[in-house]
Steps between C-alpha positions, in 0.01 A plus 500: 500500500510258797266282696375784709385692190314199365343447845385864508351470149300192598389662826374802306330280239310300766400831663351617175307175475365521859436873525412605144347185347766469223560166331843355577618590142385862542648517846845373383508753213413783749762381751767483235410846374527636857833331549636651175372842597668492840827382349503780242398765759793397723735594210346826373189684387235284337179585310206278592121504489242400759126526550403742775223423749257723305562296182715745310842394368809687630836522334764528769875561498642355818806364665628318810870565430670621816705764311180660356265512800524736797594373842204375695427414859276223607128594545428235760244335263495139415559429129190412303557194277226598255659827386829600345658830600728688266655841474324700225771696318255738330324609822807441721306321771426145616195329349348150494269283298323167546728227360200319350436811283842509331446496119830544314868582548655695216 
């Protein structure tokens, strides 16, 4: 962990406060949960849960580890700061979810 990581956590937390109406306490918890998820996904396959847009809860098995994902080319799209993309190892395709809807990391 370094200063850049802490800066990103605070940046995400304030984004949750501004965009989603979280209290600062809720926002910091959510930002730390997202940070831990990303760190685990960079190392291997992780089981996590998030609330889909329709309100149902999804259990996902995903990764961001370079050795486990297929090679990709840029799509030309700008990254969206409100969603987290991940490689779904069950469906073997890229997926995303709203970072404010992350519930739990197992």
